[in-house]
MARKOLVEX-716701 format. One record per residue (C-alpha): residue number from 1; residue in one letter; chain; x, y, z. Coordinates in nm, 2 decimals. Layout:
N
NODE num residuo cadena     px     py     pz
NODE NUM       A      A      X      Y      Z
...
***
This chain:
404
NODE num residuo cadena     px     py     pz
NODE   1       M      A   0.00   0.00   0.00
NODE   2       T      A   0.14   0.34  -0.10
NODE   3       A      A   0.13   0.64   0.12
NODE   4       S      A  -0.15   0.79  -0.09
NODE   5       E      A  -0.36   0.47  -0.05
NODE   6       L      A  -0.36   0.49   0.33
NODE   7       P      A  -0.69   0.55   0.50
NODE   8       R      A  -0.73   0.90   0.64
NODE   9       F      A  -0.75   0.78   1.00
NODE  10       I      A  -0.56   0.48   1.14
NODE  11       V      A  -0.56   0.30   1.48
NODE  12       L      A  -0.22   0.20   1.62
NODE  13       H      A  -0.18  -0.07   1.89
NODE  14       V      A   0.17  -0.10   2.02
NODE  15       A      A   0.26  -0.38   2.27
NODE  16       G      A   0.58  -0.51   2.43
NODE  17       A      A   0.83  -0.48   2.71
NODE  18       D      A   0.80  -0.14   2.87
NODE  19       R      A   1.09   0.10   2.91
NODE  20       P      A   1.14   0.48   2.91
NODE  21       G      A   1.13   0.66   2.57
NODE  22       I      A   0.88   0.45   2.38
NODE  23       T      A   0.59   0.69   2.38
NODE  24       A      A   0.82   0.98   2.31
NODE  25       R      A   0.97   0.82   2.00
NODE  26       I      A   0.62   0.73   1.86
NODE  27       A      A   0.50   1.09   1.92
NODE  28       E      A   0.81   1.23   1.76
NODE  29       V      A   0.76   1.03   1.44
NODE  30       I      A   0.40   1.14   1.42
NODE  31       A      A   0.50   1.50   1.46
NODE  32       E      A   0.79   1.47   1.21
NODE  33       E      A   0.56   1.32   0.94
NODE  34       R      A   0.31   1.60   0.98
NODE  35       A      A   0.04   1.36   1.11
NODE  36       H      A  -0.21   1.46   1.37
NODE  37       L      A  -0.26   1.27   1.70
NODE  38       V      A  -0.64   1.25   1.75
NODE  39       T      A  -0.61   1.06   2.09
NODE  40       I      A  -0.37   0.84   2.27
NODE  41       G      A  -0.37   0.62   2.58
NODE  42       Q      A  -0.15   0.36   2.74
NODE  43       S      A  -0.11   0.13   3.04
NODE  44       V      A   0.16  -0.09   3.18
NODE  45       L      A   0.07  -0.43   3.33
NODE  46       H      A   0.35  -0.63   3.49
NODE  47       G      A   0.61  -0.46   3.27
NODE  48       T      A   0.42  -0.50   2.95
NODE  49       L      A   0.33  -0.18   2.76
NODE  50       M      A   0.00  -0.14   2.58
NODE  51       L      A  -0.03   0.18   2.38
NODE  52       S      A  -0.31   0.28   2.15
NODE  53       A      A  -0.35   0.59   1.94
NODE  54       I      A  -0.57   0.72   1.66
NODE  55       V      A  -0.38   0.92   1.40
NODE  56       D      A  -0.50   1.15   1.13
NODE  57       V      A  -0.27   1.08   0.83
NODE  58       P      A  -0.22   1.36   0.58
NODE  59       P      A  -0.18   1.28   0.20
NODE  60       D      A   0.16   1.15   0.09
NODE  61       S      A   0.27   1.10   0.45
NODE  62       H      A   0.53   0.83   0.54
NODE  63       V      A   0.41   0.81   0.90
NODE  64       L      A   0.31   0.44   0.89
NODE  65       R      A   0.63   0.33   0.73
NODE  66       R      A   0.84   0.53   0.98
NODE  67       L      A   0.63   0.39   1.27
NODE  68       L      A   0.68   0.03   1.15
NODE  69       F      A   1.05   0.08   1.13
NODE  70       E      A   1.08   0.25   1.47
NODE  71       V      A   0.86   0.00   1.65
NODE  72       S      A   1.05  -0.29   1.50
NODE  73       K      A   1.38  -0.13   1.61
NODE  74       L      A   1.24  -0.10   1.97
NODE  75       G      A   1.15  -0.47   1.97
NODE  76       L      A   0.78  -0.41   1.99
NODE  77       R      A   0.47  -0.53   1.81
NODE  78       L      A   0.25  -0.29   1.60
NODE  79       D      A  -0.10  -0.36   1.48
NODE  80       V      A  -0.26  -0.11   1.25
NODE  81       S      A  -0.63  -0.08   1.14
NODE  82       A      A  -0.84   0.17   0.96
NODE  83       Y      A  -1.07   0.40   1.17
NODE  84       E      A  -1.39   0.57   1.06
NODE  85       P      A  -1.48   0.85   1.29
NODE  86       S      A  -1.84   0.84   1.40
NODE  87       S      A  -2.06   1.14   1.38
NODE  88       P      A  -2.06   1.30   1.63
NODE  89       A      A  -1.72   1.19   1.75
NODE  90       P      A  -1.73   0.96   2.05
NODE  91       E      A  -1.56   1.21   2.28
NODE  92       A      A  -1.81   1.48   2.18
NODE  93       Q      A  -2.10   1.31   2.37
NODE  94       P      A  -1.96   1.09   2.65
NODE  95       A      A  -2.18   0.81   2.77
NODE  96       L      A  -2.28   0.80   3.14
NODE  97       G      A  -2.00   0.62   3.32
NODE  98       L      A  -2.02   0.40   3.62
NODE  99       C      A  -1.74   0.27   3.84
NODE 100       V      A  -1.79  -0.09   3.95
NODE 101       T      A  -1.55  -0.21   4.22
NODE 102       L      A  -1.50  -0.58   4.29
NODE 103       L      A  -1.33  -0.68   4.62
NODE 104       G      A  -1.25  -1.03   4.73
NODE 105       P      A  -1.08  -1.35   4.59
NODE 106       L      A  -1.07  -1.27   4.22
NODE 107       A      A  -0.77  -1.48   4.10
NODE 108       D      A  -0.97  -1.77   3.97
NODE 109       G      A  -1.16  -1.54   3.73
NODE 110       R      A  -1.50  -1.68   3.83
NODE 111       A      A  -1.64  -1.36   3.98
NODE 112       T      A  -1.49  -1.14   3.71
NODE 113       A      A  -1.64  -1.36   3.44
NODE 114       A      A  -1.98  -1.35   3.60
NODE 115       I      A  -1.99  -0.98   3.65
NODE 116       T      A  -1.86  -0.89   3.31
NODE 117       R      A  -2.11  -1.13   3.15
NODE 118       F      A  -2.39  -0.96   3.34
NODE 119       M      A  -2.26  -0.62   3.19
NODE 120       A      A  -2.24  -0.76   2.84
NODE 121       D      A  -2.59  -0.90   2.85
NODE 122       R      A  -2.71  -0.55   2.94
NODE 123       Q      A  -2.51  -0.38   2.67
NODE 124       M      A  -2.28  -0.21   2.92
NODE 125       N      A  -1.94  -0.14   2.76
NODE 126       I      A  -1.63  -0.18   2.98
NODE 127       R      A  -1.40   0.11   2.89
NODE 128       E      A  -1.13   0.06   3.15
NODE 129       I      A  -1.02  -0.21   3.40
NODE 130       R      A  -0.77  -0.12   3.67
NODE 131       P      A  -0.63  -0.36   3.93
NODE 132       L      A  -0.64  -0.22   4.28
NODE 133       S      A  -0.42  -0.48   4.46
NODE 134       M      A  -0.05  -0.53   4.40
NODE 135       H      A   0.02  -0.90   4.45
NODE 136       E      A  -0.27  -1.15   4.47
NODE 137       L      A  -0.57  -1.02   4.27
NODE 138       T      A  -0.82  -0.90   4.54
NODE 139       G      A  -0.95  -0.58   4.39
NODE 140       L      A  -1.06  -0.46   4.04
NODE 141       E      A  -1.21  -0.13   3.93
NODE 142       L      A  -1.42  -0.13   3.61
NODE 143       I      A  -1.52   0.19   3.44
NODE 144       V      A  -1.84   0.11   3.24
NODE 145       D      A  -2.04   0.31   2.99
NODE 146       L      A  -2.42   0.25   3.00
NODE 147       P      A  -2.60   0.21   2.67
NODE 148       N      A  -2.85   0.49   2.74
NODE 149       R      A  -2.66   0.81   2.67
NODE 150       A      A  -2.96   1.01   2.80
NODE 151       G      A  -2.86   0.92   3.16
NODE 152       C      A  -2.95   0.68   3.44
NODE 153       S      A  -3.20   0.77   3.71
NODE 154       E      A  -3.14   0.71   4.08
NODE 155       A      A  -3.41   0.44   4.07
NODE 156       D      A  -3.24   0.27   3.78
NODE 157       L      A  -2.91   0.29   3.96
NODE 158       R      A  -3.06   0.14   4.28
NODE 159       T      A  -3.20  -0.15   4.07
NODE 160       L      A  -2.86  -0.21   3.91
NODE 161       R      A  -2.69  -0.20   4.25
NODE 162       G      A  -2.93  -0.45   4.39
NODE 163       E      A  -2.88  -0.69   4.10
NODE 164       L      A  -2.50  -0.67   4.13
NODE 165       L      A  -2.52  -0.71   4.50
NODE 166       Q      A  -2.71  -1.03   4.46
NODE 167       H      A  -2.44  -1.16   4.22
NODE 168       G      A  -2.17  -1.06   4.46
NODE 169       M      A  -2.33  -1.24   4.75
NODE 170       A      A  -2.36  -1.56   4.54
NODE 171       L      A  -2.00  -1.52   4.43
NODE 172       G      A  -1.85  -1.44   4.77
NODE 173       V      A  -1.72  -1.10   4.67
NODE 174       D      A  -1.81  -0.74   4.75
NODE 175       L      A  -1.93  -0.49   4.49
NODE 176       A      A  -1.97  -0.12   4.48
NODE 177       V      A  -2.15   0.08   4.21
NODE 178       Q      A  -2.08   0.46   4.18
NODE 179       R      A  -2.12   0.73   3.92
NODE 180       D      A  -1.78   0.78   3.76
NODE 181       D      A  -1.78   1.16   3.80
NODE 182       V      A  -1.54   1.42   3.92
NODE 183       F      A  -1.64   1.37   4.29
NODE 184       R      A  -1.57   1.00   4.31
NODE 185       R      A  -1.19   1.04   4.37
NODE 186       N      A  -1.22   1.37   4.55
NODE 187       K      A  -1.37   1.28   4.89
NODE 188       R      A  -1.30   1.53   5.17
NODE 189       L      A  -1.52   1.41   5.46
NODE 190       V      A  -1.58   1.07   5.62
NODE 191       C      A  -1.84   1.01   5.89
NODE 192       M      A  -1.84   0.67   6.07
NODE 193       D      A  -2.07   0.49   6.30
NODE 194       V      A  -1.89   0.35   6.61
NODE 195       D      A  -2.05   0.03   6.75
NODE 196       S      A  -1.99  -0.27   6.52
NODE 197       T      A  -1.83  -0.03   6.26
NODE 198       F      A  -1.53   0.15   6.40
NODE 199       V      A  -1.51  -0.09   6.69
NODE 200       K      A  -1.61  -0.45   6.73
NODE 201       G      A  -1.93  -0.52   6.92
NODE 202       E      A  -2.19  -0.29   7.09
NODE 203       L      A  -2.08  -0.09   7.39
NODE 204       I      A  -2.42  -0.08   7.55
NODE 205       D      A  -2.44  -0.46   7.55
NODE 206       E      A  -2.11  -0.47   7.75
NODE 207       L      A  -2.23  -0.20   7.99
NODE 208       A      A  -2.54  -0.41   8.04
NODE 209       A      A  -2.33  -0.71   8.13
NODE 210       L      A  -2.18  -0.51   8.42
NODE 211       V      A  -2.53  -0.46   8.56
NODE 212       G      A  -2.65  -0.81   8.48
NODE 213       V      A  -2.91  -0.71   8.21
NODE 214       K      A  -2.72  -0.80   7.90
NODE 215       T      A  -2.98  -1.04   7.76
NODE 216       Q      A  -3.26  -0.78   7.79
NODE 217       V      A  -3.05  -0.50   7.64
NODE 218       A      A  -2.91  -0.72   7.36
NODE 219       E      A  -3.26  -0.81   7.24
NODE 220       I      A  -3.37  -0.45   7.24
NODE 221       T      A  -3.05  -0.36   7.05
NODE 222       A      A  -3.10  -0.63   6.79
NODE 223       R      A  -3.46  -0.52   6.72
NODE 224       A      A  -3.37  -0.16   6.69
NODE 225       M      A  -3.08  -0.23   6.45
NODE 226       R      A  -3.31  -0.44   6.23
NODE 227       G      A  -3.55  -0.14   6.22
NODE 228       E      A  -3.82  -0.32   6.41
NODE 229       L      A  -3.82  -0.06   6.70
NODE 230       D      A  -3.81   0.32   6.70
NODE 231       F      A  -3.45   0.41   6.79
NODE 232       R      A  -3.54   0.68   7.04
NODE 233       Q      A  -3.77   0.45   7.23
NODE 234       A      A  -3.53   0.16   7.22
NODE 235       L      A  -3.24   0.38   7.34
NODE 236       A      A  -3.45   0.51   7.64
NODE 237       E      A  -3.55   0.15   7.74
NODE 238       R      A  -3.19   0.03   7.73
NODE 239       V      A  -3.04   0.32   7.91
NODE 240       K      A  -3.30   0.28   8.19
NODE 241       L      A  -3.17  -0.07   8.25
NODE 242       L      A  -2.82   0.08   8.32
NODE 243       A      A  -2.93   0.28   8.62
NODE 244       G      A  -2.69   0.25   8.92
NODE 245       L      A  -2.38   0.16   8.71
NODE 246       P      A  -2.07   0.35   8.84
NODE 247       L      A  -1.93   0.57   8.57
NODE 248       E      A  -1.58   0.46   8.67
NODE 249       R      A  -1.66   0.10   8.58
NODE 250       A      A  -1.80   0.21   8.24
NODE 251       L      A  -1.48   0.40   8.17
NODE 252       E      A  -1.27   0.10   8.25
NODE 253       L      A  -1.47  -0.10   8.00
NODE 254       T      A  -1.39   0.14   7.71
NODE 255       E      A  -1.02   0.06   7.74
NODE 256       R      A  -1.09  -0.31   7.66
NODE 257       F      A  -1.28  -0.25   7.34
NODE 258       E      A  -1.12  -0.38   7.03
NODE 259       L      A  -1.10  -0.17   6.71
NODE 260       T      A  -1.22  -0.31   6.39
NODE 261       P      A  -0.92  -0.44   6.19
NODE 262       G      A  -0.78  -0.17   5.96
NODE 263       G      A  -0.96   0.11   6.15
NODE 264       D      A  -0.65   0.28   6.28
NODE 265       E      A  -0.48   0.25   5.93
NODE 266       F      A  -0.79   0.38   5.76
NODE 267       V      A  -0.80   0.69   5.98
NODE 268       R      A  -0.42   0.75   5.96
NODE 269       L      A  -0.42   0.74   5.58
NODE 270       L      A  -0.72   0.97   5.55
NODE 271       K      A  -0.58   1.22   5.78
NODE 272       H      A  -0.25   1.21   5.59
NODE 273       L      A  -0.45   1.29   5.28
NODE 274       G      A  -0.62   1.59   5.44
NODE 275       V      A  -0.96   1.42   5.46
NODE 276       R      A  -1.17   1.52   5.76
NODE 277       V      A  -1.27   1.22   5.97
NODE 278       G      A  -1.52   1.19   6.25
NODE 279       L      A  -1.75   0.96   6.45
NODE 280       V      A  -2.13   0.99   6.46
NODE 281       S      A  -2.27   0.75   6.70
NODE 282       G      A  -2.60   0.65   6.86
NODE 283       G      A  -2.38   0.53   7.15
NODE 284       F      A  -2.24   0.73   7.43
NODE 285       D      A  -2.02   1.04   7.44
NODE 286       F      A  -1.78   0.92   7.72
NODE 287       F      A  -1.66   0.64   7.49
NODE 288       V      A  -1.68   0.82   7.16
NODE 289       S      A  -1.49   1.13   7.30
NODE 290       R      A  -1.20   0.90   7.41
NODE 291       L      A  -1.18   0.75   7.06
NODE 292       K      A  -1.18   1.10   6.91
NODE 293       D      A  -0.88   1.20   7.13
NODE 294       R      A  -0.70   0.87   7.08
NODE 295       F      A  -0.70   0.89   6.70
NODE 296       G      A  -0.69   1.27   6.66
NODE 297       L      A  -1.03   1.28   6.48
NODE 298       D      A  -1.19   1.60   6.37
NODE 299       F      A  -1.53   1.56   6.54
NODE 300       A      A  -1.74   1.32   6.74
NODE 301       F      A  -2.11   1.32   6.82
NODE 302       A      A  -2.29   1.08   7.05
NODE 303       N      A  -2.56   1.06   7.32
NODE 304       E      A  -2.49   1.19   7.67
NODE 305       L      A  -2.57   0.98   7.97
NODE 306       E      A  -2.68   1.16   8.29
NODE 307       V      A  -2.45   1.10   8.58
NODE 308       V      A  -2.53   1.18   8.94
NODE 309       D      A  -2.29   1.12   9.23
NODE 310       G      A  -2.07   0.91   9.00
NODE 311       Q      A  -2.34   0.67   8.88
NODE 312       L      A  -2.56   0.65   8.57
NODE 313       T      A  -2.92   0.75   8.64
NODE 314       G      A  -3.07   0.56   8.35
NODE 315       R      A  -3.16   0.89   8.18
NODE 316       L      A  -3.01   1.08   7.88
NODE 317       C      A  -2.92   1.45   7.86
NODE 318       G      A  -2.93   1.68   7.56
NODE 319       P      A  -3.04   1.60   7.20
NODE 320       I      A  -3.07   1.24   7.09
NODE 321       V      A  -2.83   1.12   6.81
NODE 322       D      A  -3.08   0.91   6.61
NODE 323       G      A  -3.09   0.83   6.24
NODE 324       T      A  -3.23   1.17   6.15
NODE 325       R      A  -2.97   1.35   6.36
NODE 326       K      A  -2.69   1.15   6.21
NODE 327       A      A  -2.78   1.28   5.86
NODE 328       E      A  -2.81   1.63   5.99
NODE 329       I      A  -2.46   1.61   6.14
NODE 330       L      A  -2.32   1.49   5.81
NODE 331       R      A  -2.47   1.79   5.64
NODE 332       E      A  -2.35   2.03   5.91
NODE 333       M      A  -1.99   1.89   5.90
NODE 334       A      A  -1.99   1.92   5.52
NODE 335       Q      A  -2.09   2.28   5.54
NODE 336       H      A  -1.85   2.35   5.83
NODE 337       Y      A  -1.55   2.21   5.63
NODE 338       G      A  -1.66   2.36   5.30
NODE 339       C      A  -1.72   2.05   5.10
NODE 340       R      A  -2.01   1.93   4.89
NODE 341       L      A  -2.22   1.63   4.99
NODE 342       E      A  -2.10   1.45   4.68
NODE 343       Q      A  -1.75   1.46   4.85
NODE 344       T      A  -1.87   1.29   5.17
NODE 345       V      A  -1.85   0.92   5.28
NODE 346       A      A  -2.07   0.76   5.55
NODE 347       V      A  -2.00   0.42   5.70
NODE 348       G      A  -2.24   0.23   5.92
NODE 349       D      A  -2.40  -0.10   6.00
NODE 350       G      A  -2.75  -0.05   6.15
NODE 351       A      A  -3.09   0.09   6.05
NODE 352       N      A  -3.02   0.42   6.23
NODE 353       D      A  -2.74   0.48   5.98
NODE 354       M      A  -2.98   0.47   5.69
NODE 355       Y      A  -3.04   0.84   5.64
NODE 356       M      A  -2.67   0.93   5.69
NODE 357       L      A  -2.57   0.68   5.42
NODE 358       Q      A  -2.84   0.80   5.18
NODE 359       T      A  -2.73   1.16   5.24
NODE 360       A      A  -2.36   1.10   5.17
NODE 361       G      A  -2.20   1.10   4.83
NODE 362       L      A  -2.09   0.74   4.91
NODE 363       G      A  -2.28   0.54   5.17
NODE 364       I      A  -2.12   0.22   5.27
NODE 365       A      A  -2.29  -0.06   5.47
NODE 366       F      A  -2.02  -0.23   5.66
NODE 367       R      A  -2.11  -0.59   5.75
NODE 368       A      A  -2.46  -0.45   5.79
NODE 369       K      A  -2.81  -0.55   5.86
NODE 370       P      A  -3.02  -0.63   5.55
NODE 371       K      A  -3.24  -0.32   5.59
NODE 372       L      A  -2.94  -0.09   5.56
NODE 373       Q      A  -2.79  -0.29   5.27
NODE 374       E      A  -3.10  -0.22   5.07
NODE 375       V      A  -3.04   0.16   5.06
NODE 376       A      A  -2.65   0.18   5.07
NODE 377       H      A  -2.44   0.26   4.77
NODE 378       M      A  -2.25  -0.05   4.84
NODE 379       S      A  -2.23  -0.33   5.10
NODE 380       L      A  -1.91  -0.47   5.24
NODE 381       N      A  -1.99  -0.82   5.36
NODE 382       H      A  -1.69  -1.04   5.29
NODE 383       N      A  -1.40  -0.80   5.38
NODE 384       E      A  -1.34  -0.74   5.75
NODE 385       R      A  -1.09  -0.45   5.73
NODE 386       L      A  -1.20  -0.09   5.73
NODE 387       D      A  -0.90   0.03   5.53
NODE 388       T      A  -1.04  -0.17   5.23
NODE 389       L      A  -1.28   0.12   5.20
NODE 390       L      A  -1.00   0.33   5.05
NODE 391       Y      A  -1.03   0.12   4.73
NODE 392       L      A  -1.38   0.26   4.70
NODE 393       M      A  -1.25   0.61   4.71
NODE 394       G      A  -1.03   0.56   4.41
NODE 395       F      A  -0.70   0.46   4.57
NODE 396       T      A  -0.50   0.16   4.48
NODE 397       A      A  -0.26  -0.05   4.69
NODE 398       R      A   0.03   0.12   4.50
NODE 399       D      A  -0.10   0.46   4.61
NODE 400       L      A  -0.13   0.36   4.97
NODE 401       V      A   0.22   0.21   4.98
NODE 402       H      A   0.36   0.56   4.90
NODE 403       L      A   0.17   0.70   5.19
NODE 404       H      A   0.32   0.47   5.45
***
């Protein structure tokens, strides 16, 4: 084929062992031969370069011959095909993008095959796949274009999340579905629940054990977290059972509480990145305040127990931090720190976290009750570490290594 017989637009695919200077040399040849670079992209996976470009070839250009020579000299492989620009050009009207994150044992390919087949059956085009883990494959990020360029309603997105969640449960992996917009990797505020989220277990159950009423309190707690009881009523009934407990014994108990794995690392890395982090709890302030001080958190809100003569009276003081109040605090903290709600993350496990998770830009149900999983943006059921949530905020294991 002579230069004059070349198609106007060509697609280049370059592959081979990566090293510095490859992209520079290809771009130099294109410039020297007066061709125009329409678009270019590349990635490196385990030392193998994959570079693609669309080139507008002027008449009588020798760009293809020069490229074939240069690529061969570099020891790479070059595939060339004709390209017919669509009208309008693909970049002129971008499709709605979603980010689908897979977390769990992915090395056998079973989960990836099932999820990508689900997408193919619904005409969802995978534009980009990025590994999140460094060694064993335990995290993937898929950027997906939906077939409907007009958009996707929140109801449609909830339905899609629900279907993917069911697949994830059956496959033993966790999935998240987010809009791939400018805010996904620009989170600035994280609000976390405390009991069974930031720490293991429920503090009020352990306080009840000191008084000998653990069974009664645990039953009320379970019913409230499942959404079967009004939170305010359930809280009042449980607190009443704690009457007479010395505050000193309650404070001693807080020292024995175990943090959720990865919780300290999650907070440390977020603070290092300048993200505001705080606790919003339906539990009690004497415990939550200690956690705030211990980890240098930016804020902490919880319920205040009335204490008289060094003993709990079985009553509460001040405003109740229930589900509605948690959502209000999230909004107030976002306004206080000057960030949009789309830039906020909320993490919880119970029904009283529902409004907070729905209000946040990213609401994560962490090993949560079914009622909360139904409304969360994603549910983490199989991973037990809190720092795994950093993957959902756009970070990879390689990013996090550089922060240590």
